[in-house]
Each structure stands twice: as structure tokens, then as C-alpha cells.
N, C-alpha and C positions, 0 to 999 in steps of 0.2 A: 825678492819680493816677500819671501816667507821667513827668512832668518831674523831680520830686524823686527818684523811684526811679532814673531814668537817671543823674542827677547823682551820687547816692550810689554807684551801681555804678561809674561812671567814676572817681571819686575813690578808691574801694576798690581797683580794678584798678591804678591808678597807684601806690598805696602798696605793694601786695603783689606786683606782677608779677615783681620780681627773686627773691622767695622762691619763687613758683610755678615759675619757670623754672630754679631752681638744681638742679644734679645732686645726687643723694643716694646714700648707701651702702645696700646691701641688708642684711638681718639677718646677723649673724655666722655664718659657716660655716667650721669649722676647715680644711676641705679647700680652700676657695677664697680665704680671706682673704689669704694671701701673694700672690695674683694681683691684688689690688686691684680687685675688681669695683665698678662704679658703674652708676647708672641715669641716663641722659641724656634730656632732653626736647627733641625736635626738631620743627620745624614740619612739617606735612603737605604744605604747598604752597599751592595756591589753593583757597579755600573759596567756595562759592556759598551765599548766604543768601537764601531766598525768604520774604518777610515778609507778614503779613496786614494787614487794614485796621483791626482793632479797637483796637490800641494801636500806631499806626504808628511812634512814636518809640521806645518801650521795646523793642518786639520787633524793631527794627533794631539799637539800641544794645547790647542785652544779648548777642546772639550775636556781634556785631561785636567787643565787648570780649574775649570769650573767644578769638576767632580771632586778634586782634592780639596778645593776651598770649602766645599760643603761637607767634608769629612768622610767621603766615600772611599772604598777601595775600587780599583779599576782594572778591568781586563781589556787590553788593546788588541784588536785584530787589524793589523796594517794590510795594505793592499798587496796581493800577490804579484801585481804588475810592477812593483818597485822593490825587487828582491834585495838589492844592495842596502837600501835604507832600512828595510825590515830587519835585515841581518845586523845592521849597526845598532839599532835601538834594542834588539834582543840581547846584544852583548853589553851595552852601556847601562841600561836601566838597573840590572841586578848589582852592578858595581857601586851604585850610589843610593839606591832605594830598596827597602825591604820588599821582597817578592810577595809578601802578604798584602802589600799596599798596591803595587803595580805589577801585573804580569803581562806577558806578550805571548800571543798564540799566532803562529804563522801557518800559512796554508792557503788553499783555494776554496772551491765550492764545497767540497766534502767536509773540510774542517769548519767552515762557517756554518754549514748545516748542523753539524754536531753542537756547535756553540749555541745555536738557536733552539736546540732541544732542552737546554738548561733554563731553569727559572732564574731570571735576573731581577734586580730591584728597579732598574731603568736601562733602556737601550738607546744609544745615540747612533744614528746611521747617517752617513753622507754618501750620496751616490745617485744612481739613476732611479727613476720612478718605477721601472720594472722590478729591480731588486728591492726597492723600498716596499713594494707590495708583499714580496716574499717575507721580508723581515716583519712587517706588520701582522701578517697572517700567523707566523710562528709565535710572535709575542702574544697574540690574542688567546692562544691556547692556555697561557699562564696568566692572562689578564695583566701583562707587564706594560707599564707606560712606555711609550716610544716617542723619541724626538727625531724628526726627519728633516734633512736638508737635501732637497732634490733638484736644485738648479731650475732649469726651464729656459724659455725664450725671453730674454730681457730686451725690451724695445727701447729705441732712442727716438724722441721727437725732436726734429730740427726745424726751428722757426727761422724764417728769413731775417728776423731782427738780430740773430745771434752774431757773435764775433766769429766769422766764418773760418779764418785760419786756425784760431784756437779750437773751435769745434772739430775741425777736420783732424788736427793733430791728436787731440785727446781721444776721439772715437777710434781712430786708426791704431793708436797705441793700445787702447783697451782691447781691441780685437786681436792684435798680434801678440800681446804679452803672453808668455807661456804657450805660444802657438795656438792661441784661442781656447786653450783648455782651462778656462776659469769660469766657475759657475755663475758669476755676476758679470761676465763680459758682455758688451753690446752684441746682441744676437742679430738684430736687423734694425734698419733705419727707416722711419716714417718721415717723408718729406713732401711738401707741396709739389704737385706735378710740374709746375712751371719753374721750380727752383732746383729740380733734380740735377740738371746738367751742370749748373754753377757749383752745386755741392760736390759732385763727382770731380770736377776740375780741381777743387780745393783738396779733395782726398788724394788725387794723383800727385799734386804738388807736395803734399805732406809725405807721400810714399817716396818720392824722389829725394826728399830731404833725409828721410830715414835710411834709404839705400841709394846713395848717389850713383847714377849709371856710369859716370866716368871714373869711378874709383878702381884701383887695381883689382884684378880678379881675386887675389888673396884676401882683400879687404871688403869684398861685397857681402855685407851683413846678411842679405837674404839667404845666401848659401849656408850661413853659419847659425841661422836662427833655430829655435827649438824644434824638435820633431814631435810628431804625434806619438802617443804611447805605444801603438802597435800598428803593424801592417793592416790588420783588420779594420782599424779605425780609418786608415787612409782609404781603403776600399769602400767603406761605408759612406764617407764624405764624397768620394769621387762619383759614386752612384747617384747621390743627390744632385751634384753639380751637372752630371751628364743628362739628367732629366729636366733641368730647369728650362722654362720658356722665356726666361730673362736673357739679357745680353751680357756676356762676359766682357768687361772693359779692362780688366787687369788679371793676370795670373791664370789659374786653372791647371797649371802643370803639377804633376805629382809623381812620386816614386814610392810605391808600396814597400819595396825591399829596404829602402833607406828611411822609410817612415816620414818622408818629406811631402809637405803640401805647401805650394807657393802661396803667398798672400793673394787673395782673390776678391775682386769686387764685381758684383753682378747688378746691373740696372734693370729697370722695368719689371721688377718681380711682382707677381700678383699674390693676393692673399692665399690662393689655393695652390701655390707653386710647391714643387718638391722641396725647395729650400725652406719652406715655412711649415713643413710637416713635423719637424722634430728639432730639438736643441742641436745646433751644429757642432759645438765643441771643437772648433777648428778655425783657422785663419781665413774664413770665408764670410764676406759681408754682403748680404742682400740689401739693395736699396728699393724700398717700396714707395712708389709715388701715390699720393692720395689727392682726391679732389677737394677734400676739406679735412680739418683735424677732427671734426665730429665723427667722420667715417673712421679715422684712425683710432679714436677713443672707443668707438663701438666695437671695432675689431679686437682690440686688446681685451675689452671686457667680455667678449664672447668666448675667450679661451682661458686656459688655466692662468691664475694670477701669477705674474712673473716674480722671480726672486728679487729682481731689481728693475727699476724704471728710471730712465734718464731724459732730461729735457735740456736742450741748448737754446737759450733765448735771453734777450735783454728786456723782455716784456714781463713784468711781475704778474700782470693779470693773466697772461697766457700760462705761465708756470703754475699759478694757482688753479687755473681751469683744468689742467691736466692732472695735477695731484689730487684735486678735490673730486674728480670724476672717475678715478681709477683706483684699483687696489693693488698693492705690491708689497713685497717683503721689505724693500728699502727704496729710497728715492734720493736722487742727487740732481742738482741743477748745475749745468756747465762743468760737469766733472763726471768721471766714470770710475767704478771699481773701488775707489779709495774709501768710500763709506763702509765697506766691509771690514776694514782694518782700523777704523777710528776707535781709539781707546775709550772705554767707558760707555759705549752705546751698544744696544743689542743688535745682533745680526741674525736674520732668519726670514722664513717665508710666511705665507698665509695660505690657508686651504690645506691641500695634502702636504705641502712642504712647510710644516710648522716647526721652527727651530729657534731657540734662543740659547745658544751654547757658548757665548763669549762673555768675558768679564763678569760683572756682577750678575748679569742675566743668566749666565751658565750656572753660577753658584745657586741662584734662586730656583732655576729649573730642577736642579738636582738636590734640592733640600726638601725635607718634609717640615711644614710649619705646624707646630702644635700650640695650643692656646690654653695653658693651665690657669685656673683661678686659685690664687694663694690666699684664701679667705681665713682671717683670724677667727678663733673659736667664739669670740664674744661679739662679732659683727652681726647686725640685723640684715638678714637677706630677704629675698622675695617670698620665701616659704616659712620664715619663722624667726624668732629672736632667741639666741642661745645665751643663757646666763646660768652657768653651773649645770645642774641636771634638769632645770625647768625649761619649758619651751612654750612660747606664745605663738599661736598660729595666726598668721596675718593673711589678709585677703590679697590675692595676686591681682594686679590691675593690668 
């Protein structure tokens, strides 16, 4: 999921970087046009990129491309939870790129803390809200601008008019990809109460297509699916599932030592359930039945704006109602996750999780725009007329 995306982004940046960096003229203004105003894009300086564990390649390469396209030098702090990848880029980057342009710093909390004591020209952080607050507080001491991508609970609205098999397949795929450790993964599903059982039936059918029960034991993909990043993550999710007041209709099994959590579906989940208390970041899908979609919209709006919001429906009016009455970092209809990797469009959140670190948006975020006036000596300006050594004072209007 991340290799092709990273390659596509790199090729796109290479193709378009000259266009992204090119100065441009502002809209015509009769008062200023003779002064030849332009807008220049300049590097901010040195950028610190703090990357997470879940997509170690993509979430290093993506902000790195934006920073380099803007002309910056970059210090990368990869996740300590992906030691082999961190070791690899530490070895490879110096072979191909000057260390004055890209440097890599490995370590855990103490090393990150030391990095945050330094004054940077911009910091990009991807991770949890808890650590995001620490990064923001440290940056505030130097008044360093920060770009945060914090994930969150991304809801899925399922309308009975949808193509149900397609919806079930795509939602389940989005939840299980990378063992649910995707910041834009469907976190929970909002569905009309009377449609819940039919939707779950479709989910179970999709699950059996993904993991055929009659397949030989060695080929049962559920045993070979990705693991959670740590045993502590398994314990965290297991505690949330154990406290749910909903009904587990699939899965629930886990093994902390093996970092395994089975695909899990829970029905009849309430708004105040344990599974709704935080981003799950695991292959656990709560189904929340609602009496009306107005109630669902009100619930989404009462909480932090999600990084992504999804709608499965064949009713254009319904899709418009949801997107027009909610706020989210990104939106997709009848699809999940893929909007995050679409070339040429921004990816980021709204509210605390404000990020735009991909493609041209990343280059823009990490550029300083200056606006010089290249006024010739003999042009009449708003303050006077220059002709040789004489000056005619004009009245400013």
C-alpha cells in the first residue's frame, strides 16, 4: 500500500517541482501593475519530520518530498517502533543524498525530546493527539510553526440505498488493511437501526470471501494477516472490547504475545460505548445503529472533526446532506482510504489535526511566500513621481 504510493508521489514531485516553485504574478491591480509585483516561493529553512510506525515509508517520503520541493533541508525522526526500517534509511540516505540536505536521527522519547529543544523552521508530526500536544508545546517555546496529522475516529454513513455487497467489501477491506492501523481507516459505522442486521449479514459474507472457512489451515489468511505494532497495543484494544456493551458477532480473539487481534465486528454499539472513546487503530469495527441520520450527523459534529468521513449511498441528495453538514479532513463516497493517496490533492485534517503535507500542498505548506515589488525608478507610485532627482508628491486615495 505504501511502496507504489511513495514511488508515484516521488515521480510526481520530480515532474512538477519546477512548476510548484515558479514565481507567479498576482491578480491584476491597476494601482500596482506598473510596479511589477510578483509572488516568490522561498524555502523556510530546516524542517523536522517526526514519522509514525504504521506506514514508515510513505509517511517519511510524503512530507520529505514536500519539504525538498520547497528547497528545505530535512531532519527525519523515524519511529522507534520500526527499528529495521529506521536502520535501513539511516544507511541508504547518506549513500545517495548529502547529509546537509537530509539527516536521520534514531531513538525514542529522550532523543525526540532533545530534538524538540532545538529551534526548527517548521515541524511536521504524524501520530497521536497526546504526543501531538507535547510537540506543539515544545514548538511554542520557539514559536515554530507546526503541521500535525493526528488521525481520529473516521465515521462511515451507510445508507440503505447503497450497493450493499460493494459497501461491505470496501468497508471491511479498509478496516482490515494493515491490521486496522491506518489513520484514515473506517473507525465505526453509522447505520439505520432497521438496516443493521442486513448490513452485518453482508459484512460476514464479505469476511468469508476474504477468509474462506473451508480453505486449508496453511492458507487461512486471517492467521497470516498483519499484526498490531506491539503487545501493548493488543492489550489496549482488548480492554476496550472487554468493556463494550455491544454484541460481538465476529472475532474478539487476541494474543498479546503474538501481537495478533482477530478481525472483530461488534453490533448495537452506543455513542458512549468504550469502543467509541478513542481511535481504535485495530481490526475492530463497531456498528452504531441510529434512529435517524440527523442523530448521526449531530454525534459526529459533537466530537473532534475526523480525518476522513465516508458515505455509502446511491442517493446524491443524501451524500450532499452529509458532506454539507459535517466537517472532516477528507471525504469519499462509496470508497474508503484511497483519497489519502490520490496524486495531486491535499491530505490533512481540520481543527487540531491540521496537515497538508502531500504533493503540491506539502510544498506550499513548507514554503515562505514573499511578495517583492520590482518598481522601475521612473514609475509613478502612490506616494510620488520619480523623474531624476525631482519628486512630485501625489495625494494618496
